[in-house]
Structures are given as structure tokens and as C-alpha cells.
NUTORVEX-701111 format. One line per 3 residues: for each residue x, y, z of C-alpha. Coordinates in steps of 0.2 Angstrom, whole numbers, m for minus. Layout:
BEGIN
X,Y,Z; ...
//
This chain:
BEGIN
439,887,m23; 426,880,m35; 423,861,m33
413,849,m44; 408,834,m33; 403,818,m41
393,805,m31; 385,789,m36; 371,790,m23
363,805,m15; 349,807,m2; 335,801,m2
347,786,m6; 355,779,9; 372,773,13
389,780,17; 393,789,1; 375,797,2
380,804,19; 398,809,14; 393,819,m1
381,831,7; 391,833,23; 407,837,13
397,849,2; 390,858,17; 407,859,25
415,867,10; 401,879,7; 402,884,25
421,887,22; 417,899,8; 420,888,m7
408,885,m22; 402,867,m24; 392,859,m39
386,841,m37; 383,829,m51; 375,813,m46
362,799,m50; 345,795,m42; 328,787,m43
320,802,m36; 323,821,m34; 338,825,m22
331,829,m4; 347,838,1; 353,853,m8
367,862,2; 373,868,m16; 367,866,m34
364,847,m37; 361,839,m54; 354,822,m54
354,810,m69; 339,798,m68; 345,781,m63
331,773,m74; 340,777,m90; 351,763,m97
368,762,m89; 378,769,m105; 366,784,m107
366,789,m88; 385,787,m86; 388,797,m102
376,811,m95; 385,811,m79; 402,813,m88
395,827,m99; 387,837,m85; 402,835,m74
414,841,m89; 403,856,m92; 403,861,m73
421,857,m72; 425,869,m85; 420,883,m73
428,875,m58; 446,873,m50; 445,854,m46
435,838,m47; 431,827,m33; 423,810,m35
417,797,m22; 411,786,m36; 408,786,m55
427,787,m57; 428,784,m75; 415,798,m78
425,809,m66; 441,805,m75; 433,809,m92
426,826,m85; 443,830,m78; 452,827,m94
439,836,m105; 440,852,m94; 458,850,m90
455,851,m71; 464,841,m58; 455,826,m50
454,820,m32; 445,804,m29; 439,795,m13
438,776,m14; 423,768,m4; 428,751,m11
437,743,m26; 426,749,m40; 431,735,m51
426,722,m38; 410,730,m34; 405,730,m53
411,712,m55; 400,706,m41; 385,716,m46
386,709,m64; 389,691,m58; 406,690,m66
415,685,m50; 410,677,m34; 426,676,m24
433,688,m11; 440,705,m13; 457,699,m10
455,685,m23; 449,697,m36; 465,707,m36
474,693,m45; 459,682,m52; 446,695,m57
442,699,m75; 457,708,m81; 448,721,m92
439,727,m77; 455,729,m67; 463,738,m82
448,750,m83; 450,754,m64; 468,758,m66
465,770,m81; 450,779,m72; 460,781,m56
477,784,m64; 472,802,m68; 469,807,m50
482,818,m41; 476,811,m25; 467,795,m20
458,796,m2; 456,779,6; 446,778,23
456,762,29; 473,756,30; 466,739,23
460,748,7; 476,758,6; 486,741,5
474,735,m8; 475,751,m19; 494,751,m19
493,734,m28; 484,743,m43; 500,752,m48
495,769,m41; 509,781,m35; 511,778,m17
513,797,m14; 496,800,m21; 487,788,m9
481,797,7; 473,788,22; 459,798,29
446,789,40; 427,792,38; 421,805,50
410,803,65; 394,813,64; 394,830,73
375,830,77; 368,827,94; 352,816,94
341,810,107; 337,791,109; 320,786,113
314,776,128; 324,761,132; 317,746,122
309,732,132; 320,719,124; 337,720,117
336,730,100; 349,728,87; 350,740,72
357,739,55; 358,755,45; 364,756,27
361,750,9; 352,733,7; 364,724,m5
372,707,m6; 388,714,2; 379,717,18
374,699,20; 359,703,30; 352,685,28
366,680,40; 360,693,52; 342,688,51
347,670,54; 357,675,69; 343,685,77
331,671,75; 343,660,86; 343,673,100
325,673,108; 329,690,118; 333,700,102
324,710,89; 332,718,74; 327,734,65
334,737,48; 335,755,41; 339,758,23
334,753,5; 342,745,m9; 341,731,m22
339,717,m10; 324,725,0; 310,714,m8
319,698,m4; 323,704,14; 305,709,17
299,692,12; 312,684,24; 307,696,38
288,691,36; 293,674,41; 301,679,57
285,683,68; 289,702,70; 307,699,76
314,709,61; 307,725,56; 312,734,39
308,753,41; 315,758,24; 325,774,21
324,787,34; 331,805,35; 348,805,42
343,812,59; 330,799,61; 342,786,56
354,792,69; 340,793,82; 336,774,79
354,770,80; 356,779,97; 342,769,104
350,752,100; 357,740,112; 370,737,98
373,740,79; 375,725,68; 385,724,53
385,706,45; 395,711,29; 404,699,18
416,713,13; 419,731,18; 430,746,18
428,757,33; 409,758,35; 401,774,40
388,765,50; 400,758,62; 408,775,65
391,783,67; 385,770,80; 401,772,90
400,791,90; 382,789,97; 389,778,111
382,762,104; 393,746,103; 395,737,86
394,718,83; 402,716,66; 411,704,55
430,706,55; 432,711,36; 441,724,27
444,739,38; 431,736,51; 444,730,64
452,747,62; 438,755,71; 428,741,80
440,733,92; 434,716,99; 430,716,117
433,735,119; 420,744,109; 411,730,101
412,711,96; 420,704,80; 415,688,72
420,679,55; 410,683,40; 396,671,35
396,662,52; 378,662,59; 383,653,75
397,665,79; 386,681,76; 371,673,86
383,670,100; 389,688,100; 372,695,99
367,684,114; 381,690,124; 377,708,121
359,705,125; 361,695,141; 377,701,149
373,719,156; 391,721,162; 398,718,145
385,729,136; 389,743,148; 408,742,146
407,741,127; 395,756,127; 406,766,138
421,764,127; 411,767,110; 411,786,110
429,789,115; 436,777,103; 431,788,88
434,805,97; 448,809,85; 437,807,69
427,824,70; 420,830,54; 429,846,56
446,837,56; 442,824,43; 434,836,30
447,849,34; 460,837,28; 450,834,12
449,853,10; 468,854,11; 470,840,m3
458,849,m14; 467,866,m11; 484,857,m15
476,850,m31; 468,866,m37; 484,876,m33
//
């Protein structure tokens, strides 16, 4: 099977889709398939399990998006199926031009993400479904309407997506996988260490995490990742007397090693689908303190493998961090339940299911 894979981000970028793309490509190549990647980036791709074409992100949006569509169409003409985890309109155009089936993986509501990024809407994801700019919602429906299968990592997003007029038979729930790599944590930190790993964007609401950590004298926060909010977050961190450290983007293994050494992972997001960072932390035996948004409660269960708090509530997040930092029995109980709670989400099982979908589409 020959697959064209489109991704909006790719290593050295960080974030869930930047992990998903290389892992899926590596899995498919290992299974004997041919994969060709088309993506966008600020730097040369650092992972190449297969041929990777990267369109410079510095180009104006209409230019780079058109280039992604054109290069994907050219590659798709020699492929059996197109798979996209972002750039859905470009993927649909390439699929149509090459007359190849399209399978997409939703990492969020693309119309909502764009509306927030462009400052066109400030409400919640749920509110956007009826009150967001209609033209963006129509474009989303057109881009996704060509897909023969739409993969959604959470039941939460599946319910949202079914409201877009998609054929329910084409919406397939496949959770994000837990990492299959074994990593060694460093020496136990002298004081409770909380870790955030992911894209530094408004969605992640890291300002709330910074404020919460400031209220917990025992705690320290390490932030691994990069993104458009990095400069602002570095200025805020500089005022916290070393309590918050931004390490920038790290290679995947190093990121997992930092996570493995954490007292708990922190996710302070205002909205989410099913974050890779939460699944990864749990797979490493690290409990998660997170906001109860989107599909997060489907993997982080309050009081079992982590703690859940309302979004935007600094006091609640600070209280949860303090409980984990000071209550050793609670911390040990949450950590003991972390790894077993995601045991069913092996990469072999999850990526194998996606491989089945691609085979069905290509057939």
C-alpha cells in the first residue's frame, strides 16, 4: 500500500501531531508499506522514516497552503490513499485532483482552532458549533466531506463531529496510543517536580499553571516545548524566581525522560481533544493533574490515575498540585494506577487499526 501522509507539524516541531506522524509512518514502513510525507516547518525535518517534503512556514499562508496541496496531489497520483492529521482542505484538494480516497484524523475542530487563532471567536468549542463564523464551519464540512473515514481520538470529539453533518458510519473512534519506548527517569527531584510537555499556545493556558505553581511553595514546574506563546511565557517565568523553567523543544526520547522523572504531569488547557501528553505521562507511570475539558476525563480519571479541576480555576489547580506534592500516599496510589490505565492503548494496536482503515479505503 502506498500512503501520502499530510501533517501540519513535524519534528523538530513539538506536540501530539508531531509525534503521531513519524510514529505512524514508521509503523507503516515497518509493515512493508510505502509512505510519503508532506508537511510544513520552520526548519528541516529531523525525523525521516520515509521521504518527507516540508513547505517553509515562513511563506504567506495562501502560498504555503497551496504548495502543500500541490505537492500532496503530485505524490497522491502515485499512491493508493491519502491520510491527513491536519491541512484538511489541502488534503481534500489533493485527494480530489489525484482521484484517491482520503482518510483524516481529527486532532480538534479545525474551524474552531482557526477562528481562535485569527481572533474571530473567543467562546468555547461547544459554543462555536452554533455561534461561530458560518463560513468557517461550512469550509470545515466541505474539507471533511470527502473523507471516507474520519478518525477521532475521543468520544467527546466524536459527538462534536457528528453535529457537522458527517456520515456516522464514517466516524471511527480510535484513541491516541501510549508510547512503546522504555525510558529511564533521572534521580528523584529534591522537591516536587511538575512537567508540562506540548505546544506553547493559548489553548494550553499555561499562565494558569504558572499562577498555580506560584501558590504552591513546595513545587517547581518544567515546561518542555515550543510555540507562538514562548516569548510571553519566558517573560512570566523570569518573574517567578526559578520556580518555572522553560527548556524549549527537546527530542522525543529526552521529553519522555523528563516526563518520567516528574511527580506529576500538568495540563492546564482551556480546551482539548484527547491530548497525547496525558496518555504519554500515564504510560510512563506518572499521574496527571489536568483540567476536565474535552476528552481528557476519558483517560485521566479523577482520584484514580490523576486529579481533575475546572478550566481557568487557579485556586483549584493549585490545590490539586499541593495535594500531589504533600500527600505521599495519594501520589503513590495515583502513580501505581497510571500505567495500567492505558495498557490497552499500545501503538501496535492503535496504529494497526489505522492501517486497517487505510487498507479498506485503498481497496
